[in-house]
C-alpha positions in Angstrom: 91.0 -60.6 1.3 91.2 -59.7 5.0 88.2 -59.7 7.4 88.5 -59.0 11.1 85.4 -59.5 13.2 85.0 -58.4 16.8 88.8 -58.7 17.4 89.9 -58.2 21.1 93.5 -58.1 22.3 94.1 -57.8 26.0 97.5 -57.7 27.8 98.1 -58.2 31.5 100.5 -55.7 33.0 101.0 -56.3 36.7 97.6 -56.5 38.2 95.9 -54.6 35.4 94.4 -55.6 32.1 95.2 -53.4 29.1 92.8 -53.5 26.2 94.9 -52.9 23.2 92.1 -53.7 20.7 88.4 -53.5 21.5 85.8 -55.0 19.1 87.7 -54.2 15.9 85.9 -54.9 12.7 87.8 -54.3 9.5 87.6 -55.5 5.9 90.5 -54.9 3.5 90.0 -55.7 -0.1 92.7 -57.1 -2.5 94.9 -54.4 -3.8 93.9 -51.7 -1.3 96.3 -49.1 0.0 95.5 -48.0 3.5 97.2 -46.3 6.4 96.5 -46.8 10.1 97.0 -43.7 12.2 96.4 -42.7 15.8 98.1 -41.4 19.0 100.9 -43.3 20.7 99.4 -46.3 22.6 96.2 -46.3 20.5 96.6 -49.9 19.3 98.1 -49.3 15.9 101.0 -51.7 16.2 98.8 -54.2 18.1 96.4 -54.2 15.1 99.3 -54.6 12.6 100.7 -57.5 14.7 97.3 -59.3 14.6 97.0 -58.6 10.8 100.5 -60.0 10.3 99.8 -63.1 12.4 102.6 -62.1 14.8 100.1 -62.0 17.7 96.9 -63.9 18.4 93.7 -62.1 19.4 92.0 -63.0 22.7 88.6 -63.0 20.9 87.1 -62.6 17.5 87.8 -64.0 14.0 90.4 -63.3 11.4 89.9 -64.5 7.8 92.7 -64.2 5.3 91.9 -64.9 1.7 88.7 -66.6 2.7 90.5 -68.8 5.3 89.9 -68.6 9.0 93.4 -68.3 10.5 92.4 -67.5 14.0 93.0 -71.0 15.4 95.9 -72.2 13.3 98.9 -73.8 15.1 102.1 -71.9 15.5 103.7 -73.9 12.6 100.7 -73.2 10.3 100.8 -69.5 11.2 104.5 -69.3 10.4 103.9 -70.9 7.0 101.1 -68.4 6.2 103.2 -65.5 7.3 106.1 -66.6 5.2 104.1 -67.3 2.1 101.4 -64.6 2.1 102.6 -61.6 4.1 105.7 -59.3 3.7 106.9 -57.1 6.6 108.7 -53.8 6.6 109.7 -52.4 10.0 111.0 -49.1 11.3 114.2 -50.7 12.6 114.7 -53.0 9.6 115.2 -56.2 11.7 118.0 -57.4 9.4 120.3 -60.3 10.6 123.5 -58.5 11.5 125.9 -61.3 10.4 124.3 -61.8 7.0 125.0 -59.8 3.9 122.3 -57.9 2.1 122.0 -60.8 -0.2 121.8 -63.3 2.7 119.1 -61.3 4.4 117.0 -61.1 1.2 117.5 -64.9 0.6 116.6 -66.0 4.2 112.8 -66.4 3.8 113.4 -68.4 0.6 115.8 -70.7 2.4 113.4 -71.2 5.3 110.6 -72.0 2.7 112.8 -74.6 1.0 113.0 -72.8 -2.4 115.4 -74.5 -4.7 118.8 -72.8 -5.1 118.4 -72.0 -8.8 115.1 -70.3 -8.1 116.5 -68.4 -5.1 119.3 -67.1 -7.3 116.9 -66.0 -10.0 114.7 -64.1 -7.5 117.8 -62.6 -5.7 119.3 -61.3 -9.0 115.9 -59.7 -9.9 115.4 -58.1 -6.4 119.0 -56.8 -6.2 118.5 -55.1 -9.5 115.0 -53.8 -8.8 116.2 -52.1 -5.6 119.5 -50.9 -6.8 121.5 -53.2 -4.4 123.8 -55.1 -6.8 126.9 -53.2 -5.6 125.9 -53.7 -2.0 124.9 -57.4 -2.2 128.0 -58.6 -0.2 127.8 -55.9 2.5 126.5 -56.5 6.0 123.8 -54.2 7.6 126.5 -52.2 9.5 128.1 -51.4 6.2 124.9 -50.0 4.7 123.1 -46.6 5.0 119.6 -46.5 6.6 118.0 -46.2 3.2 119.9 -49.1 1.9 119.0 -51.2 4.9 115.3 -50.4 4.3 115.6 -51.3 0.6 117.1 -54.7 1.7 114.2 -55.1 4.1 111.6 -54.3 1.3 113.4 -56.7 -1.1 113.3 -59.4 1.6 109.6 -58.8 2.2 109.0 -59.3 -1.6 111.2 -62.4 -1.9 108.2 -64.8 -1.4 105.8 -62.8 -3.6 103.4 -62.0 -0.8 99.8 -60.8 -1.4 100.0 -58.3 1.5 102.7 -55.9 2.6 102.5 -54.6 6.2 104.7 -51.6 6.9 105.2 -50.4 10.5 106.6 -46.8 10.6 108.8 -47.6 7.6 110.2 -44.1 7.4 110.5 -43.5 11.2 114.3 -44.2 11.3 115.2 -42.3 8.1 115.8 -38.7 7.0 112.9 -37.1 5.1 114.5 -37.5 1.6 115.3 -41.1 2.1 111.9 -41.7 3.7 110.2 -40.3 0.6 112.2 -42.7 -1.6 111.1 -45.7 0.6 107.4 -44.6 0.4 107.8 -44.4 -3.4 109.1 -48.0 -3.4 106.2 -49.2 -1.3 103.6 -47.4 -3.4 105.1 -48.9 -6.5 104.4 -52.4 -5.0 100.8 -51.3 -4.5 100.6 -50.0 -8.0 101.7 -53.5 -9.1 98.6 -55.0 -7.5 99.8 -55.6 -4.0 97.8 -54.8 -0.8 99.6 -52.2 1.3 98.8 -51.5 4.9 101.0 -48.9 6.6 101.1 -47.8 10.2 102.5 -44.2 10.6 102.6 -41.3 13.0 103.2 -39.0 10.0 99.9 -37.4 8.9 101.4 -36.4 5.5 102.5 -39.9 4.7 99.3 -41.4 6.1 97.3 -39.0 4.0 98.8 -40.4 0.8 96.9 -43.7 1.3 93.7 -44.1 -0.6 92.0 -45.3 2.6 92.8 -43.9 6.1 91.9 -45.8 9.3 92.1 -43.9 12.6 92.3 -45.9 15.8 92.0 -44.5 19.4 92.0 -46.5 22.6 91.9 -49.8 20.7 88.8 -48.9 18.6 88.5 -47.8 15.0 87.0 -44.3 15.1 87.5 -43.3 11.5 87.6 -44.9 8.1 88.0 -42.4 5.2 88.4 -43.1 1.5 
């Protein structure tokens, strides 16, 4: 499903070049559940951003579902992200002025999904994530756990094949974090590919495959 070959990502900071990713080679099969762990500044988020087509590598090749996506235009990348990849972030990234329902619906609106189909998916997602009673509430009227459930429901609204989670429990208390991990693992159990970046060794250890990255290089790959 995913194949990275000799991926390099370099940032220019002042007069210096920072190598965030160095010769990364990684194959992720359909339906896998893996965590990406490493110290702060190791390149975890840079790798996730490349996987999510949020950032372009400076060199190397990225194949998603057998398609080379390395050189796609910005519009093409946006379409692939919208249709094939779901994102769950530490800080939720919900639109403050939209309700929970509006945030979940947004990707479908951008994709041009017909209103009747949007309503059908919304009703299902609100029920699945226990958000029916909070559907008309804005993010500032929701708890952290509810915001993350909205974010997960939004990520699933386009039926993506890959879920990318960046520190999804980092802004939550332990009990709520465990509930969020259970939701993500349920998506994997349903056949989805789940890739999670985390600093938490306990959470990372739950994954069936564990990638360790240091100084932009993959130094460990355990199953």
